[in-house]
Short mmCIF file of the C-alpha atoms (twelve columns), coordinates in Angstrom:
data_MODEL
# 
_entry.id   MODEL 
# 
loop_
_atom_site.group_PDB 
_atom_site.id 
_atom_site.type_symbol 
_atom_site.label_atom_id 
_atom_site.label_alt_id 
_atom_site.label_comp_id 
_atom_site.label_asym_id 
_atom_site.label_seq_id 
_atom_site.Cartn_x 
_atom_site.Cartn_y 
_atom_site.Cartn_z 
_atom_site.pdbx_PDB_model_num 
ATOM 1   C CA . MET A 1   80.620  124.707 119.862 1 
ATOM 2   C CA . GLU A 2   77.928  123.082 117.807 1 
ATOM 3   C CA . GLU A 3   76.441  126.445 117.025 1 
ATOM 4   C CA . LEU A 4   79.773  128.048 116.019 1 
ATOM 5   C CA . LEU A 5   80.449  125.157 113.660 1 
ATOM 6   C CA . LYS A 6   77.087  125.683 112.070 1 
ATOM 7   C CA . ASN A 7   77.246  129.433 111.887 1 
ATOM 8   C CA . ASP A 8   80.990  130.429 111.762 1 
ATOM 9   C CA . SER A 9   82.703  129.052 108.656 1 
ATOM 10  C CA . ALA A 10  85.965  130.473 109.681 1 
ATOM 11  C CA . TYR A 11  85.817  128.827 113.043 1 
ATOM 12  C CA . LYS A 12  84.752  125.563 111.478 1 
ATOM 13  C CA . ASN A 13  87.584  125.517 109.088 1 
ATOM 14  C CA . GLY A 14  90.209  126.488 111.772 1 
ATOM 15  C CA . VAL A 15  89.020  123.962 114.391 1 
ATOM 16  C CA . VAL A 16  88.988  121.123 111.477 1 
ATOM 17  C CA . ILE A 17  92.399  121.829 110.181 1 
ATOM 18  C CA . ALA A 18  93.807  122.175 113.734 1 
ATOM 19  C CA . HIS A 19  92.212  118.843 114.912 1 
ATOM 20  C CA . VAL A 20  93.791  116.934 111.866 1 
ATOM 21  C CA . LEU A 21  96.978  118.585 112.420 1 
ATOM 22  C CA . MET A 22  96.982  117.529 116.223 1 
ATOM 23  C CA . GLN A 23  95.869  113.871 115.433 1 
ATOM 24  C CA . SER A 24  98.380  113.483 112.529 1 
ATOM 25  C CA . ARG A 25  101.215 114.803 114.737 1 
ATOM 26  C CA . ALA A 26  100.296 112.577 117.648 1 
ATOM 27  C CA . ILE A 27  100.258 109.624 115.197 1 
ATOM 28  C CA . GLN A 28  103.663 110.736 113.957 1 
ATOM 29  C CA . PHE A 29  105.081 111.055 117.477 1 
ATOM 30  C CA . GLY A 30  103.995 107.563 118.428 1 
ATOM 31  C CA . ALA A 31  105.456 106.064 115.143 1 
ATOM 32  C CA . LEU A 32  108.743 107.925 115.438 1 
ATOM 33  C CA . VAL A 33  109.166 106.652 119.107 1 
ATOM 34  C CA . ASP A 34  108.477 103.025 117.859 1 
ATOM 35  C CA . MET A 35  110.923 103.601 114.930 1 
ATOM 36  C CA . SER A 36  113.566 104.879 117.308 1 
ATOM 37  C CA . ASN A 37  113.347 101.756 119.399 1 
ATOM 38  C CA . GLU A 38  113.506 99.739  116.320 1 
ATOM 39  C CA . VAL A 39  116.626 101.275 114.869 1 
ATOM 40  C CA . ALA A 40  118.391 102.160 118.218 1 
ATOM 41  C CA . GLY A 41  117.111 99.783  120.710 1 
ATOM 42  C CA . GLN A 42  120.440 97.705  120.687 1 
ATOM 43  C CA . ILE A 43  122.785 100.734 121.008 1 
ATOM 44  C CA . PRO A 44  123.896 101.513 124.570 1 
ATOM 45  C CA . GLU A 45  124.223 105.287 123.890 1 
ATOM 46  C CA . PHE A 46  120.387 105.418 123.180 1 
ATOM 47  C CA . ALA A 47  119.161 103.614 126.302 1 
ATOM 48  C CA . LYS A 48  118.261 106.617 128.432 1 
ATOM 49  C CA . VAL A 49  116.397 108.576 125.731 1 
ATOM 50  C CA . LEU A 50  114.692 105.300 124.595 1 
ATOM 51  C CA . LYS A 51  113.665 104.716 128.217 1 
ATOM 52  C CA . ASP A 52  112.094 108.087 128.375 1 
ATOM 53  C CA . MET A 53  110.555 107.751 125.062 1 
ATOM 54  C CA . LYS A 54  108.985 104.413 126.362 1 
ATOM 55  C CA . GLU A 55  107.341 106.248 129.184 1 
ATOM 56  C CA . ALA A 56  106.106 109.019 126.792 1 
ATOM 57  C CA . ARG A 57  104.752 106.384 124.413 1 
ATOM 58  C CA . GLU A 58  102.004 105.393 126.820 1 
ATOM 59  C CA . MET A 59  100.941 109.133 126.911 1 
ATOM 60  C CA . VAL A 60  100.717 108.868 123.094 1 
ATOM 61  C CA . THR A 61  98.315  106.059 123.342 1 
ATOM 62  C CA . ASN A 62  95.903  108.049 125.727 1 
ATOM 63  C CA . VAL A 63  96.301  111.193 123.507 1 
ATOM 64  C CA . ASN A 64  95.227  109.360 120.302 1 
ATOM 65  C CA . ALA A 65  92.268  107.862 122.183 1 
ATOM 66  C CA . SER A 66  91.296  111.376 123.184 1 
ATOM 67  C CA . LEU A 67  91.819  112.810 119.821 1 
ATOM 68  C CA . SER A 68  89.986  110.125 118.152 1 
ATOM 69  C CA . LYS A 69  86.889  110.616 120.393 1 
ATOM 70  C CA . ALA A 70  86.934  114.365 119.738 1 
ATOM 71  C CA . GLY A 71  87.251  113.674 116.041 1 
ATOM 72  C CA . GLU A 72  84.267  111.397 116.156 1 
ATOM 73  C CA . ASP A 73  82.226  114.010 117.787 1 
ATOM 74  C CA . LEU A 74  83.447  116.858 115.377 1 
ATOM 75  C CA . ASN A 75  82.592  114.552 112.388 1 
ATOM 76  C CA . ALA A 76  79.114  113.781 113.917 1 
ATOM 77  C CA . ALA A 77  78.437  117.556 114.603 1 
ATOM 78  C CA . LEU A 78  79.481  118.453 111.005 1 
ATOM 79  C CA . SER A 79  76.980  115.885 109.699 1 
ATOM 80  C CA . GLY A 80  74.297  117.499 111.637 1 
ATOM 81  C CA . GLU A 81  73.937  115.324 114.594 1 
ATOM 82  C CA . GLU A 82  73.629  116.611 118.169 1 
ATOM 83  C CA . CYS A 83  76.902  116.064 120.331 1 
ATOM 84  C CA . PRO A 84  76.378  117.122 123.838 1 
ATOM 85  C CA . ASP A 85  79.907  116.144 124.823 1 
ATOM 86  C CA . LEU A 86  81.555  117.895 121.690 1 
ATOM 87  C CA . THR A 87  82.910  120.885 123.583 1 
ATOM 88  C CA . GLN A 88  84.263  119.091 126.487 1 
ATOM 89  C CA . ASN A 89  85.895  116.191 124.456 1 
ATOM 90  C CA . THR A 90  87.393  118.778 122.138 1 
ATOM 91  C CA . ILE A 91  88.987  120.657 124.956 1 
ATOM 92  C CA . ASN A 92  90.202  117.432 126.424 1 
ATOM 93  C CA . ALA A 93  91.716  116.409 123.229 1 
ATOM 94  C CA . SER A 94  93.508  119.814 122.682 1 
ATOM 95  C CA . LEU A 95  94.827  119.742 126.352 1 
ATOM 96  C CA . ALA A 96  96.214  116.261 125.974 1 
ATOM 97  C CA . TYR A 97  97.867  117.196 122.575 1 
ATOM 98  C CA . THR A 98  99.360  120.419 124.250 1 
ATOM 99  C CA . THR A 99  100.649 118.047 127.064 1 
ATOM 100 C CA . LEU A 100 102.205 115.661 124.670 1 
ATOM 101 C CA . GLN A 101 104.005 118.581 122.928 1 
ATOM 102 C CA . LYS A 102 105.899 119.085 126.253 1 
ATOM 103 C CA . GLN A 103 107.686 115.988 125.301 1 
ATOM 104 C CA . ASN A 104 109.265 117.209 122.122 1 
ATOM 105 C CA . LYS A 105 112.563 117.697 123.912 1 
ATOM 106 C CA . LEU A 106 112.834 113.954 123.383 1 
ATOM 107 C CA . ALA A 107 113.089 114.587 119.717 1 
ATOM 108 C CA . ASN A 108 116.055 117.090 120.233 1 
ATOM 109 C CA . ARG A 109 117.718 114.452 122.585 1 
ATOM 110 C CA . PHE A 110 117.556 111.768 119.895 1 
ATOM 111 C CA . ILE A 111 118.897 113.859 117.213 1 
ATOM 112 C CA . ASP A 112 121.826 115.231 119.215 1 
ATOM 113 C CA . ILE A 113 122.655 111.600 120.450 1 
ATOM 114 C CA . THR A 114 122.595 110.412 116.884 1 
ATOM 115 C CA . ASP A 115 124.748 113.159 115.744 1 
ATOM 116 C CA . ASN A 116 127.214 112.431 118.415 1 
ATOM 117 C CA . TYR A 117 127.118 108.678 117.936 1 
ATOM 118 C CA . LEU A 118 127.869 109.070 114.061 1 
ATOM 119 C CA . GLU A 119 130.890 111.123 114.957 1 
ATOM 120 C CA . ASN A 120 132.667 107.994 115.642 1 
ATOM 121 C CA . LYS A 121 130.443 105.281 114.279 1 
ATOM 122 C CA . GLU A 122 129.306 104.653 110.767 1 
ATOM 123 C CA . GLY A 123 125.508 103.973 111.572 1 
ATOM 124 C CA . ASP A 124 122.958 102.604 109.127 1 
ATOM 125 C CA . ASP A 125 120.500 104.394 106.914 1 
ATOM 126 C CA . ARG A 126 117.562 103.316 109.115 1 
ATOM 127 C CA . LEU A 127 118.957 105.194 112.156 1 
ATOM 128 C CA . LYS A 128 119.759 108.244 109.898 1 
ATOM 129 C CA . PHE A 129 116.360 108.143 108.454 1 
ATOM 130 C CA . VAL A 130 114.749 108.183 111.779 1 
ATOM 131 C CA . ARG A 131 117.015 111.087 113.014 1 
ATOM 132 C CA . ASP A 132 116.055 112.886 109.826 1 
ATOM 133 C CA . GLN A 133 112.215 112.302 110.464 1 
ATOM 134 C CA . TRP A 134 112.674 113.729 114.034 1 
ATOM 135 C CA . VAL A 135 114.397 116.710 112.679 1 
ATOM 136 C CA . ASP A 136 111.424 117.270 110.139 1 
ATOM 137 C CA . TYR A 137 109.020 116.755 113.159 1 
ATOM 138 C CA . GLN A 138 110.713 119.564 115.089 1 
ATOM 139 C CA . LYS A 139 110.649 121.800 112.029 1 
ATOM 140 C CA . MET A 140 107.010 121.566 111.823 1 
ATOM 141 C CA . THR A 141 106.900 122.207 115.564 1 
ATOM 142 C CA . ALA A 142 109.181 125.586 115.012 1 
ATOM 143 C CA . THR A 143 107.016 126.575 112.153 1 
ATOM 144 C CA . ILE A 144 103.814 126.332 114.216 1 
ATOM 145 C CA . GLU A 145 105.219 127.922 117.290 1 
ATOM 146 C CA . ASP A 146 106.891 130.548 115.147 1 
ATOM 147 C CA . ASP A 147 110.137 129.698 116.945 1 
ATOM 148 C CA . LYS A 148 112.757 131.142 114.786 1 
ATOM 149 C CA . GLU A 149 115.700 130.294 116.860 1 
ATOM 150 C CA . SER A 150 114.851 126.615 116.865 1 
ATOM 151 C CA . ALA A 151 114.141 126.776 112.939 1 
ATOM 152 C CA . GLU A 152 117.565 128.265 112.362 1 
ATOM 153 C CA . ALA A 153 119.377 125.648 114.453 1 
ATOM 154 C CA . LEU A 154 117.367 122.775 112.760 1 
ATOM 155 C CA . ALA A 155 118.171 124.143 109.479 1 
ATOM 156 C CA . LYS A 156 122.040 124.111 110.428 1 
ATOM 157 C CA . LYS A 157 121.575 120.377 111.597 1 
ATOM 158 C CA . GLY A 158 120.215 119.558 108.085 1 
ATOM 159 C CA . ASN A 159 119.621 115.898 107.030 1 
ATOM 160 C CA . LEU A 160 122.161 112.891 107.205 1 
ATOM 161 C CA . LEU A 161 120.522 110.760 104.665 1 
ATOM 162 C CA . PRO A 162 120.891 111.499 100.912 1 
ATOM 163 C CA . THR A 163 117.626 112.108 99.081  1 
ATOM 164 C CA . GLU A 164 118.242 108.991 96.914  1 
ATOM 165 C CA . LYS A 165 118.339 106.819 99.960  1 
ATOM 166 C CA . THR A 166 115.571 108.283 101.890 1 
ATOM 167 C CA . LEU A 167 112.640 106.299 100.222 1 
ATOM 168 C CA . ALA A 168 114.557 103.099 100.262 1 
ATOM 169 C CA . ALA A 169 114.810 103.482 104.078 1 
ATOM 170 C CA . LEU A 170 111.199 104.344 104.306 1 
ATOM 171 C CA . GLU A 171 110.503 101.134 102.690 1 
ATOM 172 C CA . SER A 172 112.142 99.078  105.368 1 
ATOM 173 C CA . PHE A 173 109.453 99.960  107.964 1 
ATOM 174 C CA . ASP A 174 106.043 98.462  108.299 1 
ATOM 175 C CA . VAL A 175 103.099 100.093 106.495 1 
ATOM 176 C CA . THR A 176 101.659 101.883 109.593 1 
ATOM 177 C CA . LYS A 177 105.007 103.778 110.058 1 
ATOM 178 C CA . GLN A 178 105.340 104.358 106.404 1 
ATOM 179 C CA . THR A 179 101.862 105.987 106.121 1 
ATOM 180 C CA . SER A 180 102.551 108.085 109.206 1 
ATOM 181 C CA . ALA A 181 105.549 109.442 107.717 1 
ATOM 182 C CA . LEU A 182 103.803 110.038 104.288 1 
ATOM 183 C CA . ILE A 183 100.893 111.851 106.000 1 
ATOM 184 C CA . SER A 184 103.243 113.998 107.846 1 
ATOM 185 C CA . SER A 185 105.220 114.772 104.533 1 
ATOM 186 C CA . ARG A 186 101.951 115.754 103.001 1 
ATOM 187 C CA . LEU A 187 101.041 118.066 105.750 1 
ATOM 188 C CA . ASP A 188 104.553 119.620 105.285 1 
ATOM 189 C CA . MET A 189 103.827 120.366 101.825 1 
ATOM 190 C CA . ASP A 190 100.441 121.696 102.349 1 
ATOM 191 C CA . LEU A 191 101.636 124.121 105.107 1 
ATOM 192 C CA . GLY A 192 104.717 125.237 103.184 1 
ATOM 193 C CA . ILE A 193 107.292 123.416 105.240 1 
ATOM 194 C CA . GLN A 194 110.439 121.854 103.700 1 
ATOM 195 C CA . SER A 195 111.019 118.446 104.781 1 
ATOM 196 C CA . ASN A 196 113.746 115.847 103.678 1 
ATOM 197 C CA . LEU A 197 110.980 113.303 102.860 1 
ATOM 198 C CA . SER A 198 108.823 115.585 100.740 1 
ATOM 199 C CA . LYS A 199 111.886 116.564 98.816  1 
ATOM 200 C CA . ALA A 200 112.748 112.813 98.350  1 
ATOM 201 C CA . ILE A 201 109.384 111.783 96.927  1 
ATOM 202 C CA . PRO A 202 109.237 112.219 93.122  1 
ATOM 203 C CA . LEU A 203 106.827 114.937 91.849  1 
ATOM 204 C CA . LYS A 204 104.338 112.535 90.280  1 
ATOM 205 C CA . LEU A 205 104.045 110.645 93.553  1 
ATOM 206 C CA . ARG A 206 104.086 113.818 95.578  1 
ATOM 207 C CA . ASN A 207 101.134 115.124 93.592  1 
ATOM 208 C CA . SER A 208 99.198  111.941 93.868  1 
ATOM 209 C CA . LEU A 209 99.707  111.177 97.449  1 
ATOM 210 C CA . ASP A 210 97.177  113.433 99.054  1 
ATOM 211 C CA . ILE A 211 95.675  112.942 102.330 1 
ATOM 212 C CA . PRO A 212 92.549  111.177 101.081 1 
ATOM 213 C CA . THR A 213 94.652  108.607 99.470  1 
ATOM 214 C CA . LEU A 214 96.722  107.971 102.513 1 
ATOM 215 C CA . PHE A 215 93.519  107.587 104.518 1 
ATOM 216 C CA . ALA A 216 91.613  105.395 101.741 1 
ATOM 217 C CA . ALA A 217 92.009  102.377 103.756 1 
ATOM 218 C CA . ALA A 218 90.456  103.892 106.883 1 
ATOM 219 C CA . GLN A 219 87.312  104.605 104.817 1 
ATOM 220 C CA . MET A 220 87.108  101.064 103.866 1 
ATOM 221 C CA . VAL A 221 87.233  99.618  107.234 1 
ATOM 222 C CA . ASN A 222 84.678  99.480  110.062 1 
ATOM 223 C CA . THR A 223 86.735  100.091 113.203 1 
ATOM 224 C CA . SER A 224 83.484  100.315 115.543 1 
ATOM 225 C CA . ALA A 225 83.597  96.523  116.375 1 
ATOM 226 C CA . ASN A 226 84.608  95.653  120.060 1 
ATOM 227 C CA . ASP A 227 85.656  92.190  119.147 1 
ATOM 228 C CA . ILE A 228 89.526  92.019  119.075 1 
ATOM 229 C CA . GLN A 229 89.533  89.642  116.206 1 
ATOM 230 C CA . MET A 230 87.471  91.950  114.126 1 
ATOM 231 C CA . LYS A 231 89.817  94.781  115.110 1 
ATOM 232 C CA . MET A 232 92.697  92.756  113.810 1 
ATOM 233 C CA . SER A 233 90.958  91.913  110.643 1 
ATOM 234 C CA . ALA A 234 90.422  95.655  110.256 1 
ATOM 235 C CA . LEU A 235 94.169  96.364  110.668 1 
ATOM 236 C CA . ASP A 236 95.161  93.480  108.118 1 
ATOM 237 C CA . LEU A 237 92.639  95.227  105.659 1 
ATOM 238 C CA . TYR A 238 94.361  98.596  106.558 1 
ATOM 239 C CA . ASN A 239 97.770  97.149  105.580 1 
ATOM 240 C CA . ILE A 240 96.618  95.746  102.418 1 
ATOM 241 C CA . ALA A 241 94.669  98.763  101.187 1 
ATOM 242 C CA . VAL A 242 97.319  101.161 102.064 1 
ATOM 243 C CA . LYS A 243 100.040 98.997  100.565 1 
ATOM 244 C CA . GLN A 244 97.921  98.607  97.399  1 
ATOM 245 C CA . GLY A 245 97.280  102.360 97.266  1 
ATOM 246 C CA . LEU A 246 100.913 103.066 97.558  1 
ATOM 247 C CA . ALA A 247 101.783 100.358 94.998  1 
ATOM 248 C CA . ASN A 248 99.436  101.844 92.505  1 
ATOM 249 C CA . HIS A 249 100.982 105.198 92.673  1 
ATOM 250 C CA . GLN A 250 104.429 103.571 92.885  1 
ATOM 251 C CA . GLN A 251 103.710 101.828 89.475  1 
ATOM 252 C CA . GLN A 252 102.672 105.222 88.004  1 
ATOM 253 C CA . ALA A 253 105.510 107.163 89.341  1 
ATOM 254 C CA . PHE A 254 108.235 104.630 89.437  1 
ATOM 255 C CA . SER A 255 107.977 102.889 86.299  1 
ATOM 256 C CA . ASN A 256 111.655 103.382 85.733  1 
ATOM 257 C CA . GLN A 257 112.785 102.998 89.378  1 
ATOM 258 C CA . SER A 258 112.221 99.405  90.112  1 
ATOM 259 C CA . ASP A 259 114.565 99.730  93.234  1 
ATOM 260 C CA . ILE A 260 111.932 101.687 95.139  1 
ATOM 261 C CA . LYS A 261 109.225 99.724  96.449  1 
ATOM 262 C CA . LEU A 262 107.007 101.222 98.974  1 
ATOM 263 C CA . GLY A 263 104.990 98.889  101.121 1 
ATOM 264 C CA . ALA A 264 106.921 95.836  100.175 1 
ATOM 265 C CA . GLN A 265 107.756 94.797  103.746 1 
ATOM 266 C CA . GLN A 266 104.619 93.537  104.985 1 
ATOM 267 C CA . ASN A 267 102.395 90.444  104.095 1 
ATOM 268 C CA . ARG A 268 98.695  89.881  104.443 1 
ATOM 269 C CA . GLY A 269 98.937  87.795  107.770 1 
ATOM 270 C CA . GLU A 270 101.291 89.956  109.661 1 
ATOM 271 C CA . THR A 271 99.983  91.912  112.725 1 
ATOM 272 C CA . VAL A 272 100.661 95.681  112.705 1 
ATOM 273 C CA . ASN A 273 103.211 97.107  115.238 1 
ATOM 274 C CA . GLY A 274 101.771 100.131 117.111 1 
ATOM 275 C CA . SER A 275 98.193  99.246  116.573 1 
ATOM 276 C CA . ASP A 276 96.892  102.182 118.466 1 
ATOM 277 C CA . ILE A 277 98.560  104.346 115.848 1 
ATOM 278 C CA . ALA A 278 96.786  102.472 112.917 1 
ATOM 279 C CA . ILE A 279 93.556  102.636 114.706 1 
ATOM 280 C CA . SER A 280 93.766  106.194 115.267 1 
ATOM 281 C CA . ALA A 281 94.628  106.881 111.621 1 
ATOM 282 C CA . MET A 282 91.730  104.612 110.505 1 
ATOM 283 C CA . ASN A 283 89.371  106.619 112.813 1 
ATOM 284 C CA . LEU A 284 90.501  109.999 111.386 1 
ATOM 285 C CA . GLY A 285 90.288  108.615 107.865 1 
ATOM 286 C CA . ALA A 286 86.771  107.310 108.496 1 
ATOM 287 C CA . ALA A 287 85.600  110.481 109.615 1 
ATOM 288 C CA . VAL A 288 84.339  111.521 106.254 1 
ATOM 289 C CA . HIS A 289 82.651  114.780 107.106 1 
ATOM 290 C CA . LEU A 290 85.772  116.031 108.996 1 
ATOM 291 C CA . MET A 291 88.011  115.130 106.416 1 
ATOM 292 C CA . GLY A 292 85.858  116.532 103.683 1 
ATOM 293 C CA . VAL A 293 85.941  119.946 105.212 1 
ATOM 294 C CA . PHE A 294 89.730  119.598 105.810 1 
ATOM 295 C CA . ASN A 295 90.539  118.452 102.374 1 
ATOM 296 C CA . GLN A 296 88.468  121.254 100.692 1 
ATOM 297 C CA . LYS A 297 90.202  123.933 102.799 1 
ATOM 298 C CA . ILE A 298 93.745  122.593 103.023 1 
ATOM 299 C CA . GLY A 299 93.785  121.999 99.124  1 
ATOM 300 C CA . TYR A 300 92.555  125.643 98.713  1 
ATOM 301 C CA . ILE A 301 95.408  126.940 101.130 1 
ATOM 302 C CA . SER A 302 98.078  124.795 99.340  1 
ATOM 303 C CA . ASN A 303 97.051  125.943 95.822  1 
ATOM 304 C CA . SER A 304 96.532  129.538 96.493  1 
ATOM 305 C CA . ALA A 305 99.426  131.746 95.660  1 
ATOM 306 C CA . SER A 306 98.423  134.562 98.155  1 
ATOM 307 C CA . LEU A 307 97.857  131.932 100.854 1 
ATOM 308 C CA . ARG A 308 101.120 130.372 100.336 1 
ATOM 309 C CA . GLN A 309 102.970 133.670 101.044 1 
ATOM 310 C CA . SER A 310 101.151 133.912 104.584 1 
ATOM 311 C CA . GLN A 311 101.511 130.280 105.509 1 
ATOM 312 C CA . GLN A 312 103.560 131.202 108.510 1 
ATOM 313 C CA . ASP A 313 100.617 133.203 109.738 1 
ATOM 314 C CA . ILE A 314 98.273  130.240 108.994 1 
ATOM 315 C CA . CYS A 315 100.520 128.034 111.081 1 
ATOM 316 C CA . ASN A 316 100.489 130.730 113.952 1 
ATOM 317 C CA . GLN A 317 96.699  130.616 113.931 1 
ATOM 318 C CA . LEU A 318 96.518  126.808 114.106 1 
ATOM 319 C CA . ASN A 319 98.799  127.036 117.138 1 
ATOM 320 C CA . ALA A 320 96.527  129.649 118.840 1 
ATOM 321 C CA . ILE A 321 93.453  127.617 118.085 1 
ATOM 322 C CA . ILE A 322 94.985  124.595 119.666 1 
ATOM 323 C CA . TYR A 323 95.943  126.646 122.809 1 
ATOM 324 C CA . SER A 324 92.795  128.661 123.178 1 
ATOM 325 C CA . THR A 325 90.705  125.434 122.686 1 
ATOM 326 C CA . SER A 326 92.773  123.602 125.246 1 
ATOM 327 C CA . ILE A 327 91.900  126.360 127.989 1 
ATOM 328 C CA . GLY A 328 88.167  126.449 126.753 1 
ATOM 329 C CA . VAL A 329 88.321  129.707 125.015 1 
ATOM 330 C CA . LYS A 330 87.144  130.731 121.556 1 
ATOM 331 C CA . PRO A 331 90.064  131.374 119.420 1 
ATOM 332 C CA . GLU A 332 90.245  134.656 117.269 1 
ATOM 333 C CA . ILE A 333 90.553  133.388 113.719 1 
ATOM 334 C CA . HIS A 334 91.290  135.798 110.661 1 
ATOM 335 C CA . SER A 335 92.600  135.516 107.105 1 
ATOM 336 C CA . GLY A 336 94.088  132.225 105.985 1 
ATOM 337 C CA . VAL A 337 91.876  129.478 107.573 1 
ATOM 338 C CA . SER A 338 88.744  131.574 107.111 1 
ATOM 339 C CA . ASP A 339 86.775  131.667 103.813 1 
# 
């Protein structure tokens, strides 16, 4: 695998984009499970699906750990270091991710339960926001897997929360969950997938909130310390830096919209909920060589008119790369993610 990364640019690009996609989606899945419990934990109708989500949440922690390890190895290999465990760790991470994807039925259950619940109850905007985020998550699933039937069904379900209320609902969650949602929204935009959140973000903010900005905090924080106190200090710094980064963009983009305040919910001394998600995001953001390759290639894809027309093919390739890697086979990579 090290040899392929050095000598096959198409393989390198494909594996890097696929890895960032996997880790970002694992982070998003964990965040959405946490958000689901936060908004529906006291509603009896959701008890069974939340119980099953809680069991799956333990898997997310393990998947994120596996993906983080593979990401560290990929980053080191891209910098020229020798990584004897690179191939095995990458296979393990891809296999862990594909196993997690079998839990996506939980997303469909949460969506259906919410829709049934809201037929007779009003429900609040936070519940509707999380339901819409699961819809967006499954839209990407359908696109990656080229599942036209699911894509059509999701399109019919649509979104419950009006665009003007979506960002206000996002603001009610902590910074880690906000960042996860924004990273996913950015990936949707880069891969040509329509999502409710990406439509809700004003154009100026949409253009400035690229993935390097969203991971800026991770590149400022040393996450290698074993001391738990230092870990929590890093998480505090993560909160502050992400919040400040979003606030700066907010000031530029929302100068006439003072009612929208991203990142306003968390103070300096608070502890992050779902810290494994925050750590996974920090580890990915700190992988500067990995993210450098990703940012260059994904920027080329999202800005190329010819590639925008074939983004479904690119998504199909990424799915093939993930599956092939999970069984230890070199994937076939052609136009789109290649140079």
